[in-house]
N, C-alpha and C positions, 0 to 999 in steps of 0.2 A: 643774433650771432654769425658767428663768420666759420662757414664750412668749406671742407674741401671734399668733392666729388671724384673717387679714382676710377676711372673708365667714363668713357663717353659713348658707349653703346645706348642701346634702345632704354633699358631700363635706368641708366645714367642719366640720359636726357630727360625722361619723366621726373625723377627725383630733384634733378636741374632745375626744371620749370616748375615744380611745386614749391622749392624754396623759396625762388624768388617770387611767388605768388603770394608767400607768407610773409615776404617783407626781411627775408635773409640775405646776407651776404654770402656768394659762392664762387669759388675757383674750382677749377677742373683739371685733373690729368687725364691725357688721353696721348699716347705716344704715336698714334695714326696720324700722320700730317693733313691727310684731306679732311678727315672727321674733324680734327681739332681747329682748322680753317674754317669749317662751316659752323663748328658750336661758336668758336669766338666771333664770327661773323653774326650769327641769328640773333643770340644772348648777351652779347656785349659784355663777357667775362675773361676774367683771365684763364688762361689754357696751357699749361705746362706739360713739355715732352716726356718727363720723368717725373715720378715721385719725390726721389731725393732733391730735385730741384725746388719743388713745390713745397715742401716740407723748409726751406729756408725762413718760409714767413709762419706767422703764427696760426695757429685755429682752435675753433671749441670745441668742435667735432668732425670727424670724416664719415663718409658714406661710401662704403668700398662695393664697388657695381662690377669689378674685373673678372675676369673668366674665373672657375673656381679655382684651380692649380696656385692662384696668385692670391687668392685672400688672407692666409695666413703671414705670408710674407710680406704683404702690405700691413696688416694689422699690427704687426711687431713693430715694424717701425714706427706707426702711428702712435700707439701705445707706449712706446717709449719718449716721444714727444709730451707724454699727460694728455693726448686727444682722444676726446669718448668716441665711442664707436657703434658705427649702424654697418652692420655687414650684410649684403643680400645673400638668401640662401641659397646651398647650404652653405655651413660654416668653412667647410673644405673638401676637400674629395680623400682626404685619410687623417689620421690623428697627428700626423707629424707636426711639430710646433704648438701643438694645442696646449702641453702644460705649460710651456714656458708663456704664450700668451697668456693665460689664466694667470700666472705669478706675476707679471707685468699689470695686469687689470687690478689686480688686487695691491700692488706696490703705488700705482698711482691714483687708487681709489677713483677708477674710470666707471661711467654709465655704458652699458650695451645691451644693443637692440640686435637682433637678426629681424629679417624683412619675412613678414608674415601678413602680406595684404589683406586677405580675408577675414582675418579676426575683426576688422575692422568693416565689412561689407554688413549690411541693415539684416540680412537674413541669417548671417552666422551668429550676430549677437544675439539674434531672436532666438535661433536653434539654442546657444550656450544660456538662455536666461530660462527657457524651457526645460531644459534638461537637469539644470541646478535647480531649480524649484520643484522637481519631482513629479511635473505633470505625467509623464509615461512611467512612473516608479523606477526601480532598479533596471538599467538598461542590462539585457542578458546578451545580446548580440549587436553587430555593425555592420556596415559594408558599405564603401565607397567605390565609384567607378569616376575615373578621371581620365580625360584624354583628348588630344588636338593632334591633327595631323601637322608635322614638324615643318613641311614648307608653308604652312598657314600660319604659322606663328609671326614672321617679319617677312611677308611677301615681297618688300622692297630689298631683302638680302639674298645672297645664296646660302640656303639652310647648311649647305656643306661646308662652309666655312667656320660655322658658329660653334662653341664651345659644346653646344649639346651633341652635336655630330662627332665629337673628337675627344678620343680617351687622352691624346696629350695634352688636352684642355681640363681635364677633369668632367667630362659630358658622360650624357647617359640617364634615362628616363627616371632611374631609382634616385640619383642625387637631385634631377631636375624638379623632384614633387614636394611641394609643400604639404601633402595629404598626412604624411607621417608627422609632421607638427601637430596639424590641426585635430587629427582623431585623437590625440594624447591630450591636446587643450579641452577639446568636449567631455572627455571622459576619464583614462587613467594612464598612465605610462605603461607601456610595453614590456612585459616581462619575456616574452620568447616569440620567434618570429621563422618562419619557413617560406621559402621563394621559390617560384619559375621563374626565370626571364631568360632574356635572348634575343636574337635579332631575327623577326619571323617577316616582316615586310620587304617591301622592294626598294626603302630608301639607301642612298648611298651615303651610309657612314658607317663607321666602324666601334661604335656603342649600341647599348643593348634598346630596342625600340617598344620594348613590352614587359610588363613584369605583375605578375599575379602572387598576393604575398597572403596568408593568414597568420594572424596575431592570436595571442593571449596575452590581456591584461593583467596587471597587477591584482585587481580585484576577482579574477578568474572570468569576465567578459571576453569573448571570443569572434573575432569577425574576421574582414577580408578586405584587404586594400588593392585595388586593378587601375595601373597606370599604363598609358602607352602614347606613343609618337603618332598613333594611326588612325586614330578615330576622327571621324568626318561627318556631320560638321563637331566643333567643340564641345564637349559633353562634361557636365559635371554631377553627380548625384551622390547623396549621403542617406543612408539608411538607418533609424536607430529603433529598435525592438526591445520594451519593456514590459515589466509585469504589468501595467495598467494602461499601455495603449502605444503607438507607432508614431514614429517623428521622419517626416522625410524632407528632402528639398532636392529640387530640380532646377539645374541651372536654367537650361531651355525653357522650362514653362516658366521659369522666376518667380516661384510663390513655394511657400513652405507649408507642409500639411503636416496636420496633428489629427489623429485618433485616440481618443480615450475611451476605455472600456466603460468607464461609468455611466456616460450617457449614450454609448454606440453610434456614435457618429461623428465626422470629420469635419474640421473647422481650416479652413484654408487663408493664409495671409499672403496676399500679392503684394509683390515689389512693386514701387513705382515704375511705370514703365518709360519714365524719363530718366532714369537714373543714370548718371553718369558714373561707368567704372573707374575712372582716375579719383571719384572723392574719397574710395577708401584708401587708394593712397596718400592723398592729402591729410585724411583722418590719420593715419598713419604716422604721417610726418609731424601732426601737430601733436600726436602721443608722445613721438621721441621728443620733441622740444619742450613738452611738461615735464618728462621724465629729467631732463638735462637741468630743468629747473627745481629739479626736487619736488615737483607736485605729484607725481605718480610713479608707481614701479614700473618696469622693464616689463610687458606682457613675454615677452621673448628675449630673457636675457643670455649671456653666452653660456651660461650653466645648462639652461634648456636648449640651447642650439646644440650643444658638445652630446647631450643625449639622444636628440633626434637623429644626430650624426651617427651615434652608435648603433641606432635602429637601423637607418639604411645600411652601414657598413655590415651590420650583422644578415640582413637579407641577401646580401652578395654572397657572404660565407655560407649562407643556407644551403645557395644554389651549388656554389664550389663543393660544399660535401655531403650535400643530398640528405640533410639532416634538421632537425630544429637547434635554432641557436639559441642560446640564453643570452639577454641582453644585459651587459654588464653595469 
């Protein structure tokens, strides 16, 4: 298939490499001249300075990896051309243009997918299987702790210039988090949410660097999601507490832990110590290819992406209004 990768930053180059590895044809839109030249030289692909110029050619699908504020404008142009959409998270920084995009997706009968790479990680797939099979019974509560020091994300770049650090590009830790998507994938949609957030560290950014949320799901499960740009080293932990046991995952320990009250003991599922994290991105792209070929339903389609964005925007509104917000 023929792909257009929109945005030649870190995630754009990752998807480009994986598409080429999977024997797909790809071109890139990258307005920054130096970066465009590096991509052209390293990957031997066409690189366009602007989306309008690239869209003079035909594509089967596009992978949108530009800063958040450009996701919807780019997706609208691409959708009108009848090109299927892979959009990196989040869908956008607000809901402007979302209704129009949905209208185009329906009219053109497009396949859609929002980046959600950890759904293809071995430990996440195992946790999903254990939860769905009822190994810990009905889940009563959950907790997520996820964070990484922002300058460590891309140490080869000035973190102050990235989208995460700038409100004008739709950045901030709430919009940067996958975890509001994952927790709903594991359990149920968020019904209402409360949030404390702000800039608490010494980073030279104008976005929030930490957020603490409490959420109630539609089945009345309650839990918390903590996300930040401050934690060193990178850490990610998930906890699920059920009527029949406990399920945990720790990124640093690289293991899933299962406790079942029936036999009163822990079982540990260790990750392969040689597991390459890029493999989950490869599996993610393989899934998208199967979606495009009509072999699978999208794990994270545009409707899921909209719901996740509404949860994040509701968290922001909660902080502004100092109250719980019901998610529409």
